[in-house]
N, CA, C and O atoms as a printed pandas DataFrame, in Angstrom:
     atom_number atom_name residue_name chain_id  residue_number  x_coord  y_coord  z_coord
0              1         N          MET        A               1  -11.107   -5.932  -15.398
1              2        CA          MET        A               1  -10.138   -6.059  -14.320
2              3         C          MET        A               1   -9.805   -7.530  -14.114
3              4         O          MET        A               1  -10.683   -8.392  -14.146
4              5         N          LEU        A               2   -8.546   -7.795  -13.906
5              6        CA          LEU        A               2   -8.131   -9.164  -13.627
6              7         C          LEU        A               2   -8.600   -9.573  -12.244
7              8         O          LEU        A               2   -8.774   -8.729  -11.365
8              9         N          THR        A               3   -8.802  -10.845  -12.053
9             10        CA          THR        A               3   -9.164  -11.349  -10.736
10            11         C          THR        A               3   -8.173  -12.432  -10.350
11            12         O          THR        A               3   -7.584  -13.069  -11.224
12            13         N          PRO        A               4   -7.980  -12.651   -9.062
13            14        CA          PRO        A               4   -7.070  -13.703   -8.622
14            15         C          PRO        A               4   -7.568  -15.063   -9.092
15            16         O          PRO        A               4   -8.763  -15.257   -9.315
16            17         N          ILE        A               5   -6.644  -15.996   -9.239
17            18        CA          ILE        A               5   -6.974  -17.328   -9.755
18            19         C          ILE        A               5   -7.992  -18.045   -8.874
19            20         O          ILE        A               5   -8.958  -18.607   -9.389
20            21         N          ASN        A               6   -7.796  -18.038   -7.568
21            22        CA          ASN        A               6   -8.711  -18.752   -6.669
22            23         C          ASN        A               6  -10.044  -18.022   -6.521
23            24         O          ASN        A               6  -11.075  -18.642   -6.261
24            25         N          ASN        A               7  -10.011  -16.724   -6.686
25            26        CA          ASN        A               7  -11.198  -15.878   -6.702
26            27         C          ASN        A               7  -12.097  -16.015   -5.465
27            28         O          ASN        A               7  -13.322  -15.981   -5.580
28            29         N          THR        A               8  -11.500  -16.164   -4.314
29            30        CA          THR        A               8  -12.283  -16.121   -3.080
30            31         C          THR        A               8  -12.436  -14.662   -2.684
31            32         O          THR        A               8  -11.718  -13.798   -3.187
32            33         N          LYS        A               9  -13.364  -14.389   -1.790
33            34        CA          LYS        A               9  -13.565  -13.001   -1.355
34            35         C          LYS        A               9  -12.305  -12.423   -0.732
35            36         O          LYS        A               9  -11.978  -11.255   -0.944
36            37         N          THR        A              10  -11.604  -13.241    0.035
37            38        CA          THR        A              10  -10.369  -12.774    0.674
38            39         C          THR        A              10   -9.313  -12.450   -0.371
39            40         O          THR        A              10   -8.645  -11.419   -0.289
40            41         N          ASP        A              11   -9.163  -13.337   -1.356
41            42        CA          ASP        A              11   -8.170  -13.101   -2.410
42            43         C          ASP        A              11   -8.503  -11.838   -3.197
43            44         O          ASP        A              11   -7.617  -11.045   -3.515
44            45         N          THR        A              12   -9.781  -11.658   -3.507
45            46        CA          THR        A              12  -10.201  -10.479   -4.258
46            47         C          THR        A              12   -9.933   -9.213   -3.453
47            48         O          THR        A              12   -9.475   -8.213   -4.006
48            49         N          LYS        A              13  -10.213   -9.246   -2.151
49            50        CA          LYS        A              13   -9.961   -8.088   -1.292
50            51         C          LYS        A              13   -8.469   -7.779   -1.239
51            52         O          LYS        A              13   -8.075   -6.617   -1.333
52            53         N          GLU        A              14   -7.641   -8.801   -1.090
53            54        CA          GLU        A              14   -6.194   -8.603   -1.039
54            55         C          GLU        A              14   -5.688   -8.050   -2.374
55            56         O          GLU        A              14   -4.819   -7.178   -2.407
56            57         N          PHE        A              15   -6.238   -8.564   -3.458
57            58        CA          PHE        A              15   -5.854   -8.090   -4.787
58            59         C          PHE        A              15   -6.193   -6.608   -4.934
59            60         O          PHE        A              15   -5.372   -5.832   -5.424
60            61         N          LYS        A              16   -7.381   -6.213   -4.519
61            62        CA          LYS        A              16   -7.786   -4.815   -4.587
62            63         C          LYS        A              16   -6.910   -3.948   -3.689
63            64         O          LYS        A              16   -6.606   -2.806   -4.034
64            65         N          ASN        A              17   -6.504   -4.481   -2.541
65            66        CA          ASN        A              17   -5.603   -3.747   -1.646
66            67         C          ASN        A              17   -4.263   -3.483   -2.324
67            68         O          ASN        A              17   -3.698   -2.397   -2.200
68            69         N          VAL        A              18   -3.763   -4.479   -3.036
69            70        CA          VAL        A              18   -2.491   -4.314   -3.748
70            71         C          VAL        A              18   -2.629   -3.238   -4.822
71            72         O          VAL        A              18   -1.752   -2.387   -4.967
72            73         N          ILE        A              19   -3.723   -3.275   -5.570
73            74        CA          ILE        A              19   -3.957   -2.269   -6.612
74            75         C          ILE        A              19   -4.026   -0.876   -5.990
75            76         O          ILE        A              19   -3.452    0.073   -6.524
76            77         N          ASN        A              20   -4.725   -0.754   -4.867
77            78        CA          ASN        A              20   -4.816    0.552   -4.194
78            79         C          ASN        A              20   -3.454    1.036   -3.720
79            80         O          ASN        A              20   -3.154    2.226   -3.813
80            81         N          LEU        A              21   -2.633    0.135   -3.216
81            82        CA          LEU        A              21   -1.279    0.507   -2.795
82            83         C          LEU        A              21   -0.460    0.986   -3.991
83            84         O          LEU        A              21    0.300    1.949   -3.889
84            85         N          MET        A              22   -0.621    0.314   -5.110
85            86        CA          MET        A              22    0.101    0.720   -6.316
86            87         C          MET        A              22   -0.345    2.114   -6.764
87            88         O          MET        A              22    0.486    2.933   -7.155
88            89         N          LYS        A              23   -1.640    2.383   -6.710
89            90        CA          LYS        A              23   -2.148    3.712   -7.074
90            91         C          LYS        A              23   -1.603    4.776   -6.126
91            92         O          LYS        A              23   -1.201    5.857   -6.558
92            93         N          ASP        A              24   -1.591    4.461   -4.837
93            94        CA          ASP        A              24   -1.042    5.402   -3.851
94            95         C          ASP        A              24    0.434    5.663   -4.114
95            96         O          ASP        A              24    0.906    6.792   -3.982
96            97         N          ASN        A              25    1.157    4.616   -4.483
97            98        CA          ASN        A              25    2.580    4.757   -4.783
98            99         C          ASN        A              25    2.781    5.680   -5.985
99           100         O          ASN        A              25    3.665    6.537   -5.975
100          101         N          VAL        A              26    1.962    5.502   -7.011
101          102        CA          VAL        A              26    2.060    6.370   -8.194
102          103         C          VAL        A              26    1.786    7.821   -7.798
103          104         O          VAL        A              26    2.507    8.726   -8.215
104          105         N          ASP        A              27    0.755    8.038   -7.000
105          106        CA          ASP        A              27    0.422    9.401   -6.573
106          107         C          ASP        A              27    1.566   10.024   -5.777
107          108         O          ASP        A              27    1.915   11.186   -5.986
108          109         N          SER        A              28    2.137    9.257   -4.878
109          110        CA          SER        A              28    3.268    9.758   -4.072
110          111         C          SER        A              28    4.474   10.058   -4.950
111          112         O          SER        A              28    5.161   11.060   -4.749
112          113         N          THR        A              29    4.730    9.198   -5.916
113          114        CA          THR        A              29    5.865    9.399   -6.806
114          115         C          THR        A              29    5.660   10.642   -7.668
115          116         O          THR        A              29    6.614   11.371   -7.939
116          117         N          LYS        A              30    4.431   10.887   -8.097
117          118        CA          LYS        A              30    4.137   12.110   -8.855
118          119         C          LYS        A              30    4.418   13.342   -7.997
119          120         O          LYS        A              30    4.940   14.340   -8.493
120          121         N          ASP        A              31    4.073   13.272   -6.714
121          122        CA          ASP        A              31    4.355   14.386   -5.806
122          123         C          ASP        A              31    5.863   14.630   -5.693
123          124         O          ASP        A              31    6.313   15.776   -5.680
124          125         N          ILE        A              32    6.631   13.554   -5.611
125          126        CA          ILE        A              32    8.090   13.681   -5.539
126          127         C          ILE        A              32    8.623   14.331   -6.806
127          128         O          ILE        A              32    9.484   15.209   -6.747
128          129         N          ILE        A              33    8.109   13.896   -7.955
129          130        CA          ILE        A              33    8.539   14.481   -9.233
130          131         C          ILE        A              33    8.259   15.987   -9.240
131          132         O          ILE        A              33    9.118   16.776   -9.633
132          133         N          ASN        A              34    7.074   16.379   -8.811
133          134        CA          ASN        A              34    6.726   17.807   -8.777
134          135         C          ASN        A              34    7.631   18.585   -7.825
135          136         O          ASN        A              34    8.027   19.712   -8.122
136          137         N          GLN        A              35    7.953   17.989   -6.694
137          138        CA          GLN        A              35    8.838   18.659   -5.740
138          139         C          GLN        A              35   10.243   18.814   -6.313
139          140         O          GLN        A              35   10.880   19.852   -6.135
140          141         N          ILE        A              36   10.720   17.785   -6.999
141          142        CA          ILE        A              36   12.042   17.885   -7.637
142          143         C          ILE        A              36   12.010   18.968   -8.708
143          144         O          ILE        A              36   12.941   19.768   -8.808
144          145         N          ASP        A              37   10.945   19.001   -9.513
145          146        CA          ASP        A              37   10.822   20.032  -10.550
146          147         C          ASP        A              37   10.850   21.424   -9.941
147          148         O          ASP        A              37   11.560   22.302  -10.433
148          149         N          ASP        A              38   10.089   21.634   -8.881
149          150        CA          ASP        A              38   10.079   22.941   -8.209
150          151         C          ASP        A              38   11.458   23.297   -7.685
151          152         O          ASP        A              38   11.910   24.434   -7.818
152          153         N          PHE        A              39   12.118   22.322   -7.092
153          154        CA          PHE        A              39   13.455   22.546   -6.544
154          155         C          PHE        A              39   14.430   22.922   -7.659
155          156         O          PHE        A              39   15.234   23.841   -7.504
156          157         N          LEU        A              40   14.352   22.204   -8.787
157          158        CA          LEU        A              40   15.255   22.484   -9.911
158          159         C          LEU        A              40   15.019   23.876  -10.490
159          160         O          LEU        A              40   15.956   24.526  -10.952
160          161         N          GLU        A              41   13.786   24.326  -10.465
161          162        CA          GLU        A              41   13.447   25.630  -11.029
162          163         C          GLU        A              41   13.806   26.799  -10.116
163          164         O          GLU        A              41   13.968   27.925  -10.587
164          165         N          THR        A              42   13.932   26.543   -8.821
165          166        CA          THR        A              42   14.108   27.662   -7.884
166          167         C          THR        A              42   15.485   27.737   -7.234
167          168         O          THR        A              42   15.795   28.732   -6.578
168          169         N          LYS        A              43   16.300   26.730   -7.397
169          170        CA          LYS        A              43   17.598   26.719   -6.716
170          171         C          LYS        A              43   18.746   26.708   -7.718
171          172         O          LYS        A              43   18.678   26.061   -8.763
172          173         N          LEU        A              44   19.788   27.431   -7.376
173          174        CA          LEU        A              44   21.026   27.364   -8.143
174          175         C          LEU        A              44   21.871   26.237   -7.559
175          176         O          LEU        A              44   22.251   26.266   -6.388
176          177         N          LEU        A              45   22.153   25.255   -8.390
177          178        CA          LEU        A              45   22.845   24.066   -7.908
178          179         C          LEU        A              45   24.052   23.766   -8.787
179          180         O          LEU        A              45   24.074   24.118   -9.966
180          181         N          PRO        A              46   25.057   23.113   -8.202
181          182        CA          PRO        A              46   26.191   22.663   -9.019
182          183         C          PRO        A              46   25.709   21.656  -10.068
183          184         O          PRO        A              46   24.718   20.955   -9.863
184          185         N          LYS        A              47   26.422   21.598  -11.185
185          186        CA          LYS        A              47   26.046   20.712  -12.276
186          187         C          LYS        A              47   25.921   19.263  -11.820
187          188         O          LYS        A              47   25.018   18.555  -12.265
188          189         N          SER        A              48   26.795   18.820  -10.956
189          190        CA          SER        A              48   26.748   17.426  -10.501
190          191         C          SER        A              48   25.443   17.131   -9.747
191          192         O          SER        A              48   24.865   16.055   -9.901
192          193         N          VAL        A              49   24.992   18.074   -8.945
193          194        CA          VAL        A              49   23.739   17.894   -8.204
194          195         C          VAL        A              49   22.554   17.978   -9.157
195          196         O          VAL        A              49   21.605   17.202   -9.049
196          197         N          LEU        A              50   22.615   18.917  -10.084
197          198        CA          LEU        A              50   21.570   19.039  -11.102
198          199         C          LEU        A              50   21.410   17.727  -11.873
199          200         O          LEU        A              50   20.301   17.220  -12.040
200          201         N          ASP        A              51   22.525   17.196  -12.332
201          202        CA          ASP        A              51   22.495   15.944  -13.091
202          203         C          ASP        A              51   21.900   14.805  -12.269
203          204         O          ASP        A              51   21.115   14.003  -12.774
204          205         N          LEU        A              52   22.278   14.747  -11.017
205          206        CA          LEU        A              52   21.767   13.707  -10.131
206          207         C          LEU        A              52   20.249   13.829   -9.957
207          208         O          LEU        A              52   19.528   12.837  -10.068
208          209         N          LEU        A              53   19.771   15.038   -9.687
209          210        CA          LEU        A              53   18.341   15.256   -9.490
210          211         C          LEU        A              53   17.541   14.988  -10.769
211          212         O          LEU        A              53   16.458   14.406  -10.724
212          213         N          ILE        A              54   18.088   15.418  -11.902
213          214        CA          ILE        A              54   17.401   15.194  -13.170
214          215         C          ILE        A              54   17.319   13.703  -13.479
215          216         O          ILE        A              54   16.284   13.218  -13.936
216          217         N          THR        A              55   18.393   12.985  -13.234
217          218        CA          THR        A              55   18.386   11.533  -13.464
218          219         C          THR        A              55   17.372   10.853  -12.553
219          220         O          THR        A              55   16.624    9.981  -12.994
220          221         N          GLN        A              56   17.346   11.247  -11.296
221          222        CA          GLN        A              56   16.393   10.652  -10.353
222          223         C          GLN        A              56   14.958   10.980  -10.748
223          224         O          GLN        A              56   14.082   10.116  -10.702
224          225         N          ARG        A              57   14.725   12.221  -11.134
225          226        CA          ARG        A              57   13.388   12.643  -11.559
226          227         C          ARG        A              57   12.928   11.839  -12.775
227          228         O          ARG        A              57   11.789   11.374  -12.826
228          229         N          ASN        A              58   13.812   11.680  -13.743
229          230        CA          ASN        A              58   13.461   10.927  -14.953
230          231         C          ASN        A              58   13.202    9.455  -14.640
231          232         O          ASN        A              58   12.327    8.834  -15.244
232          233         N          THR        A              59   13.950    8.908  -13.711
233          234        CA          THR        A              59   13.722    7.523  -13.297
234          235         C          THR        A              59   12.340    7.374  -12.667
235          236         O          THR        A              59   11.608    6.430  -12.966
236          237         N          TYR        A              60   11.994    8.309  -11.799
237          238        CA          TYR        A              60   10.656    8.289  -11.198
238          239         C          TYR        A              60    9.580    8.395  -12.272
239          240         O          TYR        A              60    8.572    7.690  -12.220
240          241         N          ALA        A              61    9.796    9.281  -13.251
241          242        CA          ALA        A              61    8.797    9.487  -14.307
242          243         C          ALA        A              61    8.588    8.208  -15.123
243          244         O          ALA        A              61    7.456    7.858  -15.453
244          245         N          VAL        A              62    9.667    7.524  -15.443
245          246        CA          VAL        A              62    9.547    6.268  -16.193
246          247         C          VAL        A              62    8.804    5.227  -15.357
247          248         O          VAL        A              62    7.974    4.483  -15.880
248          249         N          ASN        A              63    9.098    5.178  -14.079
249          250        CA          ASN        A              63    8.392    4.230  -13.204
250          251         C          ASN        A              63    6.898    4.522  -13.149
251          252         O          ASN        A              63    6.085    3.597  -13.170
252          253         N          VAL        A              64    6.532    5.792  -13.080
253          254        CA          VAL        A              64    5.114    6.164  -13.076
254          255         C          VAL        A              64    4.460    5.737  -14.384
255          256         O          VAL        A              64    3.384    5.139  -14.377
256          257         N          MET        A              65    5.108    6.044  -15.509
257          258        CA          MET        A              65    4.539    5.669  -16.802
258          259         C          MET        A              65    4.347    4.153  -16.907
259          260         O          MET        A              65    3.306    3.687  -17.369
260          261         N          ASN        A              66    5.342    3.396  -16.483
261          262        CA          ASN        A              66    5.233    1.934  -16.539
262          263         C          ASN        A              66    4.143    1.418  -15.613
263          264         O          ASN        A              66    3.408    0.496  -15.966
264          265         N          SER        A              67    4.039    2.005  -14.439
265          266        CA          SER        A              67    3.011    1.576  -13.490
266          267         C          SER        A              67    1.617    1.858  -14.029
267          268         O          SER        A              67    0.728    1.012  -13.934
268          269         N          LEU        A              68    1.426    3.038  -14.592
269          270        CA          LEU        A              68    0.120    3.392  -15.149
270          271         C          LEU        A              68   -0.239    2.482  -16.321
271          272         O          LEU        A              68   -1.383    2.049  -16.464
272          273         N          LYS        A              69    0.746    2.206  -17.142
273          274        CA          LYS        A              69    0.532    1.310  -18.281
274          275         C          LYS        A              69    0.106   -0.078  -17.801
275          276         O          LYS        A              69   -0.816   -0.680  -18.351
276          277         N          MET        A              70    0.784   -0.572  -16.779
277          278        CA          MET        A              70    0.480   -1.886  -16.244
278          279         C          MET        A              70   -0.896   -1.899  -15.559
279          280         O          MET        A              70   -1.645   -2.867  -15.686
280          281         N          MET        A              71   -1.221   -0.827  -14.840
281          282        CA          MET        A              71   -2.506   -0.775  -14.114
282          283         C          MET        A              71   -3.691   -0.702  -15.087
283          284         O          MET        A              71   -4.789   -1.145  -14.752
284          285         N          LYS        A              72   -3.481   -0.151  -16.274
285          286        CA          LYS        A              72   -4.548   -0.122  -17.271
286          287         C          LYS        A              72   -4.920   -1.528  -17.715
287          288         O          LYS        A              72   -6.059   -1.779  -18.109
288          289         N          ARG        A              73   -3.963   -2.441  -17.651
289          290        CA          ARG        A              73   -4.199   -3.816  -18.084
290          291         C          ARG        A              73   -4.895   -4.645  -17.019
291          292         O          ARG        A              73   -5.439   -5.713  -17.299
292          293         N          ILE        A              74   -4.870   -4.137  -15.793
293          294        CA          ILE        A              74   -5.460   -4.917  -14.692
294          295         C          ILE        A              74   -6.954   -4.653  -14.620
295          296         O          ILE        A              74   -7.639   -5.211  -13.763
């Protein structure tokens, strides 16, 4: 795990807080993706709305993948 440059206890605690927030964000984003998937599977929607939801879902998925990739390096 990376550590802050100054490496004081306060800096380390703040760094860990940021990592925890990032993990929480990933978890929340995964929940949103699942909700969009459920919505897409159960509702009849116009093509324009479908396209919008699919694009948003895919954007969230890419963000999750990038975040997880980055967090593995920390």
